[in-house]
N, C-alpha and C positions, 0 to 999 in steps of 0.2 A: 492581501492573503497571503499567509507563509505557503503557497504551493512548490513543491519541491517533487522531483522526479528520484530523489534519493531515498525516498521511503518504499523502496521495492522491497518484496519478499521472495527469497529463492525457496522455493519447494522442489519435491522430487521431479525431476526433469522439466521445471517450468520456472519462470520467474514471471510473479504477478507485479505488474507495473502502473502505478498509478498517473492515471491521464485525468486531463482537466478540459477537455472540448474547445481547446483551442489550438492556433496551428503548431507550436512547438511540440505537440503532442506527437507528430509523425517524425518528427528529427529525433525526439527521445526514445520512440519503439525501434528505430534504425539504430541508434547508437547501443542500445541494449543487445538487439540482435547480433550486432558486431563483436559486443562482449562477451555474451553468453551464447556464443555460437551452437553448442550442440544442447542448447535449452528452448523449449517452447515460450515465447513471449506472450502474455496475457495481459491486454490493456483492460484495467479496470477503473469505470469512471468514478472519481473521486470529489467531484466538484461539491455535492451538498457535504461532504465529510469536512472538507478544506474548510467551508463555513464555517464550520465547528470547530476551528484551529487545529485539527487532526489530520491525518491521512490512512492510508492503507497499513502501513506498519502499525500506526497507533492502534487502531481497532484490532489488531490479530495479537496483544498483548496477554499474555496468561495473569490470572487473578491468584493469588496465593490459595493454598487450601483452606477452607472456612472463611474466607475473606465476605462472603454473601452472607453466611449466617450471622456472622459477627454484624454487618451491616444492617440486617434484620431486627438485630434484639436493640440496636440503639436507635 
């Protein structure tokens, strides 16, 4: 699976970090705490999302205005 920790999301005062219920998660959390020392690191289990070939950053993407209305019409 294309699991990566690079799909993190920086928000106000925190970093949301995808984790995958594997031993490497702890190292990723420590690295992010070091890189973003002034931010809260929030691990988000993305195992189910990665099985659909996406991750945390992917599910936070915005849709253009009117996209859903257009999709309903087609």
